[in-house]
Wavefront OBJ file of the C-alpha trace (Angstrom):
o trace
v 50.692 -36.864 -18.560
v 48.806 -34.887 -21.213
v 46.111 -37.564 -21.298
v 45.910 -37.534 -17.478
v 45.580 -33.722 -17.479
v 42.886 -33.867 -20.127
v 41.046 -36.533 -18.164
v 41.110 -34.430 -14.988
v 40.085 -31.307 -16.906
v 37.198 -33.173 -18.534
v 36.137 -34.402 -15.105
v 36.165 -30.863 -13.662
v 34.167 -29.536 -16.618
v 31.600 -32.296 -16.182
v 31.395 -31.604 -12.444
v 30.932 -27.868 -13.036
v 28.289 -28.547 -15.663
v 26.480 -30.860 -13.281
v 26.539 -28.181 -10.559
v 25.203 -25.488 -12.900
v 22.480 -27.823 -14.104
v 21.377 -28.871 -10.624
v 21.105 -25.406 -9.023
v 18.178 -24.228 -11.207
v 16.620 -27.683 -10.950
v 16.735 -27.515 -7.149
v 15.285 -23.997 -7.244
v 12.544 -25.168 -9.595
v 11.420 -27.652 -6.934
v 11.149 -24.926 -4.283
v 9.635 -25.198 -1.743
v 10.106 -28.824 -0.685
v 9.394 -28.173 2.994
v 7.560 -25.599 5.172
v 8.612 -21.948 4.940
v 8.858 -19.700 7.999
v 7.552 -16.162 7.578
v 8.730 -13.929 10.420
v 6.674 -10.885 11.365
v 7.704 -8.385 13.997
v 4.322 -7.813 15.613
v 1.748 -9.627 17.674
v -1.023 -11.913 16.480
v -4.232 -10.100 15.624
v -2.531 -6.869 14.552
v -2.641 -5.405 11.014
v 0.618 -6.996 9.849
v -0.473 -10.363 11.229
v -3.886 -10.134 9.542
v -2.415 -9.509 6.082
v 0.435 -12.007 6.551
v -1.993 -14.812 7.396
v -4.211 -14.031 4.405
v -1.205 -14.204 2.083
v 0.388 -17.193 3.858
v -2.751 -19.262 3.399
v -2.821 -18.481 -0.329
v 0.861 -19.364 -0.732
v 0.392 -22.590 1.252
v -2.455 -23.647 -1.020
v -0.521 -22.592 -4.131
v 2.719 -24.426 -3.338
v 1.355 -27.361 -1.356
v 3.768 -26.473 1.470
v 2.947 -24.605 4.641
v 3.968 -20.940 4.911
v 4.037 -20.586 8.678
v 3.565 -17.112 10.148
v 5.860 -16.752 13.153
v 5.378 -13.721 15.420
v 8.680 -12.354 16.768
v 7.592 -9.267 18.670
v 9.634 -6.484 20.191
v 11.924 -3.580 19.373
v 9.621 -2.173 16.691
v 10.037 -5.256 14.506
v 13.839 -5.322 14.757
v 13.940 -8.671 16.586
v 12.155 -10.368 13.684
v 14.377 -8.590 11.145
v 17.565 -9.687 12.916
v 16.316 -13.281 13.156
v 15.500 -13.363 9.445
v 18.785 -11.749 8.413
v 20.760 -14.289 10.462
v 18.896 -17.269 8.979
v 20.293 -19.427 6.150
v 19.683 -17.706 2.771
v 17.850 -20.681 1.290
v 14.333 -19.301 0.849
v 12.911 -21.112 3.863
v 12.952 -18.060 6.128
v 11.236 -14.886 4.930
v 10.540 -11.518 6.565
v 7.354 -9.473 6.417
v 8.538 -5.981 5.465
v 6.685 -2.832 6.526
v 7.528 0.851 7.124
v 9.164 0.023 10.478
v 12.070 -1.551 8.586
v 12.644 1.673 6.657
v 12.199 3.833 9.768
v 14.474 1.825 12.093
v 17.533 2.511 9.959
v 17.636 6.122 11.133
v 15.605 5.946 14.357
v 17.698 3.267 16.100
v 21.325 4.187 16.681
v 22.720 0.693 17.403
v 21.117 -1.772 15.022
v 23.150 -4.991 14.584
v 22.450 -5.008 10.837
v 22.041 -2.792 7.784
v 18.606 -3.600 6.399
v 19.241 -2.528 2.803
v 22.607 -4.290 2.700
v 21.628 -7.490 4.504
v 18.295 -8.333 2.869
v 17.136 -9.279 -0.611
v 13.830 -7.764 -1.781
v 11.297 -10.388 -2.877
v 7.870 -8.882 -3.517
v 5.490 -6.051 -2.702
v 2.042 -6.965 -1.381
v 0.099 -3.765 -0.875
v 0.038 -0.106 0.121
v -2.016 1.242 2.978
v -2.704 4.307 5.034
v -2.834 4.783 8.763
v -5.945 6.022 10.507
v -6.024 8.512 13.358
v -8.557 7.117 15.818
v -9.486 8.339 19.280
v -11.386 6.968 22.232
v -15.126 7.576 22.118
v -14.639 9.324 25.468
v -12.673 12.086 23.741
v -14.778 15.185 22.999
v -12.979 15.918 19.705
v -14.847 14.821 16.582
v -12.520 16.328 13.953
v -8.786 16.812 13.519
v -9.175 20.549 14.150
v -11.145 19.933 17.343
v -8.486 17.461 18.492
v -5.666 19.956 17.933
v -7.602 22.627 19.829
v -8.354 20.218 22.696
v -4.735 19.079 22.853
v -3.418 22.632 23.039
v -5.960 23.477 25.731
v -4.797 20.425 27.721
v -1.009 20.246 27.228
v 0.625 17.060 28.480
v -2.699 15.370 29.244
v -3.004 13.419 25.971
v -1.302 10.051 25.501
v -0.990 8.222 22.216
v -0.384 4.511 21.730
v 1.823 2.886 19.114
v 2.618 -0.642 17.990
v 6.238 -0.073 19.057
v 9.133 2.325 18.629
v 10.005 2.893 14.993
v 6.727 1.766 13.503
v 4.740 3.909 11.085
v 2.112 4.088 13.848
v 4.689 5.740 16.112
v 6.222 8.014 13.493
v 2.859 9.172 12.106
v 2.079 10.496 15.574
v 5.523 12.062 15.947
v 5.107 13.806 12.606
v 1.677 15.034 13.721
v 3.193 16.328 16.986
v 5.963 18.158 15.149
v 3.640 19.744 12.593
v 0.864 20.780 15.019
v 2.961 21.497 18.146
v 0.648 19.235 20.159
v 2.124 18.086 23.472
v 1.431 14.336 23.697
v 3.008 11.412 25.558
v 4.087 8.276 23.646
v 3.076 4.890 25.095
v 4.584 2.035 23.016
v 3.039 -1.454 22.940
v 4.069 -4.782 21.418
v 1.744 -4.422 18.465
v -1.583 -2.773 17.730
v -3.577 -5.703 19.086
v -2.150 -4.952 22.538
v -2.642 -1.192 22.198
v -6.218 -0.965 20.924
v -7.976 -2.145 24.120
v -6.360 0.745 26.004
v -7.491 3.225 23.348
v -11.025 1.847 23.539
v -11.025 2.148 27.342
v -9.443 5.651 27.167
v -6.316 4.667 29.110
v -4.593 6.274 26.133
v -6.519 8.686 23.990
v -5.463 7.941 20.418
v -3.457 5.871 17.978
v -2.415 6.357 14.343
v -3.031 2.708 13.568
v -2.571 0.802 10.313
v -5.905 0.704 8.534
v -6.380 -3.110 8.606
v -6.833 -3.309 12.382
v -8.173 0.236 12.870
v -10.962 -0.404 10.392
v -12.332 -3.305 12.436
v -12.711 -1.050 15.477
v -14.228 1.789 13.437
v -16.770 -0.547 11.877
v -17.572 -1.904 15.324
v -18.100 1.602 16.709
v -15.597 1.131 19.547
v -13.442 4.119 18.470
v -13.903 7.335 16.518
v -11.967 7.979 13.279
v -10.666 11.505 12.716
v -8.537 11.251 9.587
v -6.351 9.169 7.278
v -2.624 9.794 7.001
v -2.507 9.608 3.185
v -2.217 12.977 1.394
v -5.720 12.537 -0.050
v -8.746 10.597 1.099
v -8.235 6.837 0.896
v -10.458 5.003 -1.633
v -11.467 2.316 0.855
v -12.813 4.870 3.371
v -13.692 7.922 1.241
v -15.937 9.470 3.913
v -13.016 9.908 6.330
v -11.075 13.137 5.622
v -7.326 13.254 5.125
v -5.427 14.835 8.017
v -3.733 16.946 5.333
v -7.040 18.748 4.803
v -6.423 20.310 8.229
v -2.624 20.002 8.464
v -1.294 20.828 4.968
v 1.635 18.648 3.910
v 0.962 15.867 6.392
v 1.582 12.441 4.792
v 2.311 8.908 5.948
v 1.572 6.101 3.474
v 2.766 2.597 4.294
v 3.647 -0.566 2.408
v 3.718 -4.301 3.062
v 6.013 -6.777 1.323
v 8.470 -9.655 1.620
v 12.248 -9.792 1.900
v 14.711 -12.640 2.417
v 18.241 -12.909 3.816
v 20.946 -11.583 1.506
v 22.296 -14.372 -0.674
v 18.978 -16.130 -1.210
v 19.128 -17.720 -4.710
v 17.676 -15.432 -7.385
v 15.705 -18.370 -8.772
v 13.909 -18.789 -5.434
v 13.190 -15.065 -5.234
v 11.757 -15.158 -8.747
v 9.497 -18.116 -7.877
v 8.184 -16.288 -4.814
v 7.714 -13.004 -6.666
v 5.779 -14.738 -9.438
v 3.552 -16.473 -6.883
v 2.772 -13.225 -5.047
v 2.006 -11.595 -8.400
v -0.463 -14.395 -9.166
v -2.004 -14.028 -5.712
v -2.595 -10.317 -6.301
v -4.576 -11.214 -9.430
v -6.820 -13.639 -7.524
v -10.196 -11.861 -7.098
v -10.899 -13.595 -3.784
v -7.558 -12.652 -2.242
v -7.749 -9.101 -3.605
v -11.218 -8.745 -2.071
v -9.874 -9.882 1.301
v -6.989 -7.418 1.145
v -9.369 -4.604 0.242
v -11.527 -5.545 3.227
v -8.504 -4.729 5.404
v -8.245 -1.319 3.735
v -5.185 -2.008 1.617
v -4.592 -1.548 -2.103
v -2.735 -4.455 -3.824
v 0.591 -3.302 -5.300
v 2.572 -5.990 -7.189
v 6.194 -5.165 -8.061
v 9.325 -6.882 -9.342
v 12.052 -7.559 -6.745
v 14.044 -4.608 -8.129
v 11.053 -2.277 -7.937
v 10.318 -3.338 -4.374
v 13.973 -2.862 -3.433
v 13.855 0.679 -4.791
v 10.640 1.358 -2.846
v 12.254 0.250 0.428
v 15.334 2.370 -0.300
v 13.198 5.410 -1.146
v 11.087 4.910 1.989
v 14.238 4.619 4.093
v 15.387 8.021 2.857
v 11.921 9.561 3.276
v 11.611 8.407 6.883
v 15.159 9.535 7.676
v 14.001 13.072 6.918
v 10.889 12.601 9.077
v 12.970 11.262 11.999
v 15.249 14.302 11.754
v 12.277 16.651 11.435
v 10.541 15.146 14.454
v 13.798 15.061 16.444
v 13.348 11.535 17.837
v 15.751 8.625 18.307
v 16.003 5.319 20.149
v 19.271 3.979 21.612
l 1 2 3 4 5 6 7 8 9 10 11 12 13 14 15 16 17 18 19 20 21 22 23 24 25 26 27 28 29 30 31 32 33 34 35 36 37 38 39 40 41 42 43 44 45 46 47 48 49 50 51 52 53 54 55 56 57 58 59 60 61 62 63 64 65 66 67 68 69 70 71 72 73 74 75 76 77 78 79 80 81 82 83 84 85 86 87 88 89 90 91 92 93 94 95 96 97 98 99 100 101 102 103 104 105 106 107 108 109 110 111 112 113 114 115 116 117 118 119 120 121 122 123 124 125 126 127 128 129 130 131 132 133 134 135 136 137 138 139 140 141 142 143 144 145 146 147 148 149 150 151 152 153 154 155 156 157 158 159 160 161 162 163 164 165 166 167 168 169 170 171 172 173 174 175 176 177 178 179 180 181 182 183 184 185 186 187 188 189 190 191 192 193 194 195 196 197 198 199 200 201 202 203 204 205 206 207 208 209 210 211 212 213 214 215 216 217 218 219 220 221 222 223 224 225 226 227 228 229 230 231 232 233 234 235 236 237 238 239 240 241 242 243 244 245 246 247 248 249 250 251 252 253 254 255 256 257 258 259 260 261 262 263 264 265 266 267 268 269 270 271 272 273 274 275 276 277 278 279 280 281 282 283 284 285 286 287 288 289 290 291 292 293 294 295 296 297 298 299 300 301 302 303 304 305 306 307 308 309 310 311 312 313 314 315 316 317 318 319 320 321 322 323 324 325
């Protein structure tokens, strides 16, 4: 009986050792098939532009396709829910942006808790938003816009890339701090909104710099100010809104998260790869062309950033007095 017990115990120890040995080995082979990268906004928008730049680099690096999948709607919450409900195996990732931090307090009935149900993977970059108006608008500065808005209450509409996005909340913060009376018109991403700003169907948008910059460079819209507290290095000639509205600030971030429970080894592999990408001069140059500043972080550092941003935007949501059911 003792020998039989010892035999069984030895077998269990060997089985456990085999399991422990194979988990890191399996992680070391990651990825062995294509990886889905869910983004909550439409193709051609700022999130999509950056995601595709990074996805191509990761595809080349790993020899497996990182497939950008656009899941639009509900300010990015549809994509977040889809990612959170996917198997935590590293083959479904989520593009993380300020909307994920904002939605926690803006939406009253989310089917998930973003901080609880996701695992931070990597930070990609920081960016500012840009206040741009239709060329048909007479205002050429932030001060002139505020004066025009107050002289024409209720006649100004602003576009956003959806409820709960930094594009939306930057405008709401501007409204609250300047007492401008403006109507919100949400779209399914900036790519859908910009044509209506250009044609003056809506008068302005506080768009993420990557897509706004294309229109500014093309002369189809007029830039009034950046939402960062100081002028942004990529566009130093454009004043900060805070130069006219003291204390105004809205700085965004882009990164990657995975479903909670994703193996730490997989997260580490992905984080290391993104870190290498952000040292690649060609990729860094492409990101800077979009107006962003590369910002590598460890998973823990990125998790803290998302948590801090969630608390920051909770205060902004309360200050602006907005909510979405």
